[in-house]
N, C-alpha and C positions, 0 to 999 in steps of 0.2 A: 442456743443456736437452734434454728428450726430444722427438722429432719425432712421437710417437704422439698421435693425437687420442683423448681419452677416450671421446667419444661413439661413434666408429667401433669402438673396442675393445669397448665394452659391447654394441653391436649384434652384433658378431662372436661374443662370448661367449654371448649369448642364443641365437643361431642354432646355433652349433656345439656348445655344452655343455648349455644348459638345455632346448632344444627336444627333443633325443633323450631326455633324462631324463623330461620330461613326457610324451612320446609313449609311452614304455614303461610309465609309471604310469597312463595313461589307461584308462578303462573299455572293455569290449568293444564297446559300442554306438558310441562315438567311434572306436575303432580301425577298425571296419567302414566308417565314413564317410570315413576317411582313406586308404583304399586308392587309390593312384595317386601321381602326382608333381606337385610344385609348384615352379615357378621363381620366384625373387624377384630383382627388379632394382631396385637403389637408384639413383635419379636423380642424387644428389649427386655421385658420382664414378664412376658406371657399374659398381659392384660387383654381382656376381651370386652367388647361392647356389642349390643344387638339393636339394630334399627329395624322397626317393623311398621310398614304403612299399608297393611292389608285392610285396615278399617277406615273410618272417617278421618282420624287424626293420627299423626305419627307417634309411635311409642319408642322410646329409647331407654335402654337400661344397661347397667354394667353386668358383665357375665355373658355366657353363651348358652341361653336356655333352650334353644331349639336348633333345627336344621334349616339354615337360611337358604334363600334362593341364590344368594351370591355370598361368597366368603372372600374377604380381602385380608391379606397378610402383608405387613409392612413394618418399618421402624417408626417410632414416634417422631424422629427427626424428619423423615420424609413426609409424614403427615403434616407436621408443622410447616415445612417448606411449601407444601401445596396450599395450606391455609394462608400463607404469607404471599403467595403468587410467585415464589421463586422456583417452583418445580411444576411442570406441566404433568398432570396425572396420566394422560394418555402416553406421553413419552416414558414416564416412570413404569407404566405397565409393559410397554414394549421392551424396556431395558431391564426387566425383571427386578426393579426396585419394589414393585408391588406385584404380588402373586394373586391372581384371580381364579377362583374355582366357582363354577356354576355360570349364572347369567352375566356375561361380561357387559352386555348392553345396560343392565341395571347399574353396574359399577360405574360406567361412564356418566350416566345421569346423576348418580349419587354424588360424584365428585363435583357436580355443578353446585351443590349445596355447601361444599367445603371451600372451594377456590374463591378468591375475592371477586366481587362484582366489578364489572368493567363498565 
């Protein structure tokens, strides 16, 4: 029996694989708003990811290597619901399902890369 948790694997795949693809396909206006770094901390098991687009291309890695411009703290379940279009990230921020430290504008634009395209 596999010890891997499918939800955790899906969250990891969204962040490390889909997020960079969506970032590179994003329009120029959104790219301009995403300049900076975002730290993501998942409360479930303390997993961290770091998104940095201060250079020409986005860089994403596991861990918390630096001091991000914006830090997001949430559960993996809430993240997955955002990715599935079942939870609006702005409502989640207002209802304290997502805690934002730092540049909240960057957080809003960052979630445009996570939420499904309409």
